[in-house]
DRENDRENLUM-286463 format. One line per 4 residues: for each residue z, y, x of C-alpha. Coordinates in steps of 0.25 Angstrom, whole numbers, padded with zeros to 4 digits. Layout:
N
Z/Y/X; ...
This chain:
166
-0095/0039/-0035; -0097/0030/-0023; -0089/0017/-0022; -0089/0014/-0007
-0083/-0001/-0003; -0071/-0001/0005; -0074/-0002/0019; -0073/-0017/0027
-0062/-0016/0035; -0063/-0017/0050; -0060/-0027/0057; -0052/-0027/0067
-0056/-0031/0084; -0052/-0040/0094; -0042/-0028/0101; -0037/-0022/0090
-0034/-0037/0085; -0027/-0041/0100; -0018/-0026/0100; -0013/-0033/0086
-0010/-0045/0092; -0004/-0042/0105; 0005/-0032/0097; 0007/-0046/0088
0012/-0054/0101; 0021/-0043/0105; 0029/-0044/0091; 0029/-0059/0095
0034/-0059/0108; 0045/-0050/0103; 0049/-0058/0093; 0048/-0070/0104
0057/-0061/0113; 0068/-0060/0101; 0068/-0072/0100; 0070/-0077/0113
0079/-0066/0115; 0087/-0072/0102; 0087/-0086/0109; 0095/-0080/0123
0104/-0073/0114; 0108/-0086/0105; 0105/-0096/0116; 0109/-0087/0130
0101/-0084/0141; 0094/-0096/0146; 0087/-0099/0132; 0074/-0094/0140
0074/-0107/0148; 0076/-0115/0137; 0065/-0124/0133; 0067/-0126/0120
0071/-0111/0115; 0058/-0107/0123; 0050/-0115/0112; 0059/-0113/0101
0054/-0099/0103; 0041/-0101/0105; 0040/-0107/0093; 0047/-0099/0084
0036/-0088/0092; 0026/-0098/0086; 0031/-0096/0071; 0034/-0082/0071
0018/-0078/0074; 0015/-0088/0065; 0023/-0080/0054; 0021/-0067/0060
0007/-0069/0058; 0005/-0077/0046; 0017/-0070/0038; 0010/-0055/0044
-0005/-0058/0042; -0004/-0064/0028; 0008/-0053/0022; 0002/-0043/0030
-0011/-0045/0039; -0005/-0038/0048; 0004/-0043/0060; 0011/-0031/0068
0001/-0030/0077; -0011/-0029/0067; 0000/-0018/0059; -0001/-0012/0073
-0016/-0012/0075; -0019/-0011/0061; -0025/-0021/0059; -0022/-0034/0048
-0029/-0047/0046; -0036/-0052/0033; -0043/-0062/0027; -0058/-0062/0027
-0056/-0055/0012; -0048/-0045/0018; -0037/-0049/0009; -0022/-0055/0017
-0022/-0068/0023; -0014/-0078/0016; -0002/-0086/0022; -0010/-0097/0026
-0023/-0088/0031; -0014/-0082/0040; -0007/-0095/0046; -0019/-0099/0048
-0024/-0087/0056; -0011/-0089/0063; -0013/-0102/0068; -0030/-0099/0070
-0025/-0088/0080; -0020/-0100/0088; -0034/-0105/0089; -0040/-0091/0091
-0032/-0091/0105; -0039/-0105/0109; -0048/-0106/0119; -0046/-0093/0127
-0043/-0082/0113; -0057/-0085/0109; -0052/-0084/0096; -0049/-0071/0096
-0060/-0066/0104; -0069/-0068/0093; -0062/-0056/0086; -0067/-0050/0097
-0083/-0056/0095; -0083/-0057/0081; -0089/-0044/0072; -0079/-0048/0062
-0066/-0048/0073; -0064/-0062/0067; -0057/-0068/0076; -0056/-0084/0077
-0040/-0087/0069; -0047/-0076/0058; -0060/-0083/0056; -0051/-0096/0054
-0042/-0090/0046; -0051/-0080/0039; -0045/-0068/0040; -0050/-0054/0048
-0043/-0044/0055; -0047/-0028/0049; -0041/-0015/0053; -0034/-0008/0043
-0039/0004/0038; -0030/0014/0040; -0032/0009/0055; -0048/0012/0053
-0054/0021/0066; -0058/0035/0058; -0075/0035/0058; -0080/0046/0070
-0081/0060/0063; -0095/0063/0062; -0099/0075/0073; -0101/0085/0063
-0090/0082/0055; -0077/0092/0055; -0064/0085/0057; -0055/0087/0043
-0045/0100/0042; -0032/0098/0043; -0026/0097/0029; -0039/0094/0024
-0040/0084/0015; -0049/0072/0020
């Protein structure tokens, strides 16, 4: 009987991570829109012209993204976008990030945007697919095992019969 070592998790590439980020941006935009709608309902429709209310909504959005990313990455390793795309953030040891590391990753994500989003582009250029914020926080993004693509079947191999045990 041979014992096989568990297969190392496959790193999530640039494009799947970008799709997860777009989904997360939609979540944040919906929250921001909701805040604006609540502010309009409470203080009237002219509230959109108020610089102080706009600053308050902007501050709330910043705090929401901080809590959203930090809490979800430390509790589950995934934001909504990562859940949908089947990827998760873990430490380099494969364990979930602690709250401090998740917070550091969020702060470092801001650094990845400067200059010209090059910190994010690193994920597409590096073999391990780690972006600048992953290097700073000691994290990596991996595909979940259930989302792995099936290995192509050999040309001579027959597909399993319906109902057959695999």
